[in-house]
C-alpha positions as CSV (number, residue, x, y, z in Angstrom):
1,M,-19.6,-13.1,27.7
2,S,-15.7,-13.3,26.5
3,A,-13.9,-16.2,27.4
4,E,-12.1,-14.3,30.3
5,E,-16.2,-13.9,31.2
6,T,-16.9,-17.5,31.3
7,E,-14.1,-18.8,32.8
8,I,-14.7,-16.8,36.0
9,H,-19.0,-17.2,35.5
10,D,-18.1,-20.8,35.6
11,F,-15.2,-20.8,38.7
12,L,-17.4,-18.9,40.5
13,K,-20.4,-21.4,40.3
14,Q,-18.4,-23.8,42.5
15,F,-18.9,-21.3,45.4
16,P,-23.1,-20.2,45.1
17,N,-22.8,-18.1,48.2
18,L,-19.3,-17.1,49.2
19,F,-17.5,-13.8,48.3
20,V,-14.1,-14.6,46.8
21,S,-11.2,-11.9,46.5
22,V,-10.1,-10.7,43.5
23,V,-6.8,-11.8,44.3
24,E,-8.2,-15.8,44.1
25,I,-9.5,-15.4,41.3
26,S,-6.4,-14.2,39.5
27,K,-4.3,-16.7,41.4
28,R,-6.5,-19.4,40.4
29,L,-7.3,-18.4,36.4
30,G,-5.4,-18.0,34.0
31,N,-1.6,-18.8,33.3
32,R,0.8,-18.6,36.1
33,G,3.1,-15.7,34.6
34,R,-0.2,-13.6,34.1
35,Y,-0.7,-14.0,37.8
36,D,3.0,-13.1,38.5
37,K,2.9,-9.8,36.2
38,D,-0.4,-8.6,37.6
39,K,-1.9,-10.1,40.8
40,V,-5.2,-8.4,40.4
41,W,-5.6,-8.8,36.3
42,A,-9.3,-9.9,37.0
43,R,-10.3,-6.8,38.6
44,P,-11.3,-5.2,35.1
45,V,-13.2,-8.3,33.7
46,L,-15.0,-8.7,37.3
47,R,-16.1,-4.8,37.7
48,R,-17.2,-5.1,34.0
49,M,-19.4,-8.2,35.0
50,E,-21.1,-6.5,37.9
51,L,-21.9,-3.4,35.9
52,E,-23.5,-5.9,33.6
53,G,-25.1,-7.3,36.7
54,I,-23.9,-10.8,36.7
55,L,-21.6,-10.3,39.8
56,E,-22.1,-8.6,43.1
57,S,-19.8,-7.2,45.4
58,N,-19.0,-6.8,49.2
59,P,-17.4,-3.5,50.7
60,F,-14.3,-5.8,50.7
61,G,-13.9,-5.8,46.9
62,E,-15.0,-9.7,46.9
63,Y,-17.2,-10.9,44.2
64,R,-20.3,-13.8,43.4
65,L,-22.3,-14.6,41.3
66,V,-25.9,-12.7,41.6
67,L,-28.3,-15.1,42.5
68,R,-31.3,-15.0,40.2
69,P,-35.2,-15.8,41.2
70,G,-36.1,-19.6,39.4
71,E,-32.3,-20.7,40.1
72,N,-32.8,-24.1,41.2
73,L,-31.2,-24.2,44.9
74,A,-31.5,-26.5,48.2
75,F,-34.9,-25.0,49.7
76,K,-32.5,-23.6,53.1
77,D,-29.9,-22.3,50.6
78,A,-32.9,-20.4,48.8
79,L,-34.2,-18.8,52.3
80,N,-30.9,-17.5,52.7
81,A,-30.3,-16.4,49.6
82,P,-29.4,-12.6,49.1
83,G,-32.1,-10.6,47.2
84,I,-34.8,-13.2,47.9
85,S,-37.1,-12.3,50.1
86,V,-39.8,-15.5,50.8
87,P,-42.0,-15.1,53.5
88,L,-41.8,-18.0,55.8
89,G,-46.1,-18.7,55.1
90,D,-45.2,-19.1,51.3
91,T,-42.7,-22.5,51.8
92,T,-45.6,-24.4,53.8
93,I,-45.3,-27.9,52.5
94,I,-49.1,-29.0,51.6
95,T,-49.1,-32.8,51.1
96,L,-51.8,-34.6,49.6
97,D,-53.8,-35.2,53.1
98,D,-54.5,-31.3,52.9
99,T,-55.8,-31.3,49.5
100,K,-58.6,-34.1,49.8
101,K,-61.1,-32.4,51.6
């Protein structure tokens, strides 16, 4: 990944399940002069990252990181994560008492 892609990736890690707008990403990353010249300077970088499968977008043109199976998430977050379907039966907690028979 390029320096811009790494910076965007690290920024979006702060908002794991939220979509963030291109304008917000452009405003918070890079220097102020770059944002003043072009309010959506990050759009080509975000689009490239989406094509590489690093990001996903919604119909409003906002972006978030693609959740990979096996990433460490809280239990409730993992159940609601996009792209991961876990049947509730597979989430049953087995205690030690259940295994002694």
